[in-house]
C-alpha positions in Angstrom: -15.6 277.0 -74.6 -14.6 278.6 -77.8 -14.2 282.4 -77.7 -16.3 282.7 -80.9 -19.2 280.9 -79.3 -19.1 282.7 -75.9 -21.7 285.4 -75.6 -19.5 287.4 -73.2 -16.5 287.2 -75.5 -14.0 289.2 -73.4 -11.8 290.3 -76.2 -10.2 293.7 -76.7 -12.4 296.5 -75.5 -14.8 294.1 -73.8 -15.6 293.9 -70.1 -14.5 290.5 -68.6 -17.4 288.4 -67.3 -16.0 288.1 -63.8 -15.7 291.9 -63.4 -19.3 292.4 -64.6 -20.5 289.7 -62.3 -18.6 291.3 -59.4 -20.1 294.7 -60.3 -23.7 293.3 -60.4 -23.1 291.7 -57.0 -21.6 294.9 -55.6 -18.2 293.3 -54.8 -16.0 295.8 -56.6 -14.1 298.7 -55.1 -15.3 302.3 -55.8 -12.6 302.8 -58.4 -13.4 299.5 -60.2 -17.1 300.2 -60.1 -16.5 303.6 -61.7 -14.4 301.9 -64.4 -17.3 299.5 -65.2 -19.9 302.3 -65.1 -17.7 304.3 -67.5 -17.4 301.4 -69.9 -21.2 300.7 -69.7 -21.9 304.4 -70.4 -20.0 304.1 -73.7 -21.7 300.9 -74.8 -25.4 300.9 -75.8 -26.5 297.4 -75.9 -24.2 296.1 -73.2 -25.5 298.7 -70.7 -29.1 297.6 -71.4 -28.1 294.0 -70.9 -26.3 294.8 -67.6 -29.4 296.8 -66.5 -31.6 293.7 -67.2 -29.2 291.4 -65.4 -29.1 293.6 -62.4 -32.8 292.9 -61.9 -32.1 289.2 -61.4 -30.6 287.4 -58.3 -26.9 286.7 -58.8 -27.3 282.9 -58.8 -29.9 283.1 -61.6 -27.5 285.3 -63.7 -24.9 282.6 -63.9 -27.5 280.0 -64.8 -29.0 282.2 -67.5 -25.6 283.0 -69.0 -24.7 279.3 -69.1 -28.1 278.5 -70.8 -27.6 281.2 -73.4 -24.1 279.9 -74.2 -25.4 276.4 -74.5 -28.3 277.5 -76.8 -25.8 279.5 -78.9 -23.6 276.5 -79.3 -26.6 274.3 -80.2 -27.8 276.8 -82.8 -24.4 277.2 -84.4 -23.9 273.4 -84.6 -27.3 272.8 -86.2 -26.7 275.5 -88.8 -23.3 273.9 -89.6 -25.0 270.5 -90.1 -27.7 271.9 -92.2 -25.2 273.5 -94.6 -23.3 270.3 -95.1 -26.4 268.3 -95.6 -27.6 270.5 -98.5 -24.4 269.9 -100.4 -23.4 266.4 -99.6 -26.6 264.4 -99.6 -28.3 265.9 -102.7 -27.5 263.0 -105.0 -30.3 263.7 -107.5 -29.1 267.2 -107.9 -25.6 266.0 -108.8 -27.1 263.4 -111.2 -29.1 266.2 -112.9 -26.0 268.4 -113.3 -24.0 265.6 -114.8 -26.8 264.7 -117.3 -27.2 268.3 -118.4 -23.4 268.6 -118.9 -23.3 265.4 -120.9 -26.2 266.6 -123.1 -24.4 269.9 -123.7 -21.2 268.0 -124.7 -23.3 265.7 -127.0 -25.1 268.7 -128.6 -21.7 270.4 -129.2 -20.3 267.4 -131.0 -23.6 266.8 -133.1 -23.5 270.5 -134.2 -19.8 270.4 -135.1 -20.0 267.1 -136.9 -23.2 268.0 -138.9 -21.6 271.3 -140.2 
């Protein structure tokens, strides 16, 4: 899955998904748990999300994350399609632009020839 479309996006300064999952399941050592808690205390929205995820059973968390990633990819793909449709399939818009340009060129020549 592309890093841009992944809701966990474990880039620089981000908590890896595996470490967060292990923290929520209580599988980390005391030192690693402290590191995760320190990171969550510095982040506002992520700590709220982790608090909400801690309310769910661990198996459901993985399913929800997978569903959110799938929904995100679907939404991004539909927006990409919508944008290309507006430009490529609007034939009457292109015809109108060409007609207006031709009328402007014709008016320019009529004004210059008449003068």
